C-alpha positions as CSV (number, residue, x, y, z in Angstrom):
1,M,7.8,13.8,9.1
2,S,4.2,14.8,9.2
3,M,1.6,12.8,11.1
4,S,-0.2,11.9,7.9
5,L,2.9,10.5,6.3
6,R,3.8,8.6,9.5
7,Y,0.3,7.1,9.6
8,R,0.4,6.0,6.0
9,L,3.8,4.4,6.4
10,A,2.5,2.5,9.5
11,V,-0.5,1.2,7.6
12,T,1.7,0.3,4.6
13,S,4.0,-1.6,6.9
14,R,1.1,-3.5,8.4
15,V,-0.3,-4.4,5.0
16,L,3.1,-5.7,3.9
17,A,3.4,-7.6,7.2
18,A,0.0,-9.2,6.7
19,A,0.6,-10.0,3.0
20,V,4.3,-11.1,3.0
21,G,5.0,-12.1,6.6
22,G,1.5,-13.6,7.0
23,Y,2.1,-15.7,3.8
24,A,5.5,-16.9,5.0
25,L,4.1,-18.0,8.4
26,T,1.0,-19.6,6.8
27,A,3.2,-21.5,4.4
28,A,5.4,-22.8,7.3
29,I,2.3,-23.7,9.4
30,G,0.7,-25.5,6.4
31,T,3.8,-27.5,5.9
32,L,4.0,-28.4,9.6
33,L,0.4,-29.4,9.6
34,S,1.0,-31.6,6.5
35,L,3.9,-33.3,8.3
36,L,2.0,-33.9,11.6
37,I,-1.5,-35.0,10.4
38,P,-1.7,-38.8,10.6
39,M,-3.2,-39.5,7.2
40,E,-2.0,-40.6,3.8
41,R,0.4,-38.0,2.4
42,A,-1.9,-36.5,-0.2
43,Q,-4.8,-36.2,2.3
44,A,-2.5,-34.7,4.9
45,V,-1.2,-32.0,2.5
46,E,-4.8,-31.2,1.4
47,T,-6.0,-30.9,5.0
48,G,-3.0,-28.9,6.0
49,T,-3.6,-26.5,3.1
50,F,-7.3,-26.1,3.9
51,L,-6.5,-25.4,7.5
52,S,-3.8,-22.9,6.6
53,F,-6.5,-20.7,5.0
54,A,-8.1,-20.2,8.4
55,V,-4.7,-19.6,9.9
56,Y,-4.0,-16.9,7.3
57,A,-7.2,-15.2,8.0
58,A,-6.4,-15.1,11.7
59,I,-2.9,-13.8,11.0
60,L,-4.3,-11.0,8.9
61,C,-6.6,-9.9,11.7
62,W,-3.9,-10.2,14.3
63,V,-1.5,-8.0,12.3
64,F,-3.9,-5.1,12.4
65,H,-4.9,-5.8,16.0
66,V,-1.3,-5.8,17.5
67,R,0.0,-2.5,19.1
68,S,2.6,-1.6,16.4
69,A,3.8,-2.7,13.0
70,T,7.2,-3.3,14.5
71,R,5.8,-5.8,17.0
72,A,3.8,-7.5,14.2
73,W,7.0,-7.9,12.1
74,A,9.0,-9.2,15.0
75,W,6.5,-11.8,16.0
76,L,5.9,-12.9,12.4
77,V,9.6,-13.4,11.8
78,A,10.1,-15.2,15.1
79,W,7.2,-17.6,14.6
80,T,8.1,-18.2,11.0
81,L,11.7,-19.1,11.9
82,A,10.5,-21.4,14.8
83,V,7.9,-23.2,12.7
84,S,10.3,-23.6,9.8
85,A,13.0,-25.0,12.1
86,L,10.6,-27.5,13.5
87,C,9.6,-28.6,10.0
88,G,13.3,-29.0,9.1
89,W,13.9,-31.0,12.3
90,L,10.9,-33.3,11.6
91,L,12.1,-33.9,8.0
92,R,15.6,-34.5,9.1
93,H,14.8,-37.0,11.8
94,G,12.1,-38.9,10.0
95,G,9.1,-37.6,12.0
96,A,7.1,-37.2,8.8
97,A,7.0,-40.8,7.7
């Protein structure tokens, strides 16, 4: 595999990690924020959504800053699973009343 093709695949992987993985993690964080913010439900969802835009921008920058695309994917998957599990636990145990 040529260096040019390897470079293009690495950049493509980072773009997909930022777009797909970043979106998944941002959605999970936005949900978590909506569950944790102590406001009326509609206001908490709106605030969580607004804050998630800043989180998404930070994730996009981080994906291109990290050492390798593999590391970016691994961290995105791990954090998405952890945040989603926490959201599920909060919903199951009534922490989002």
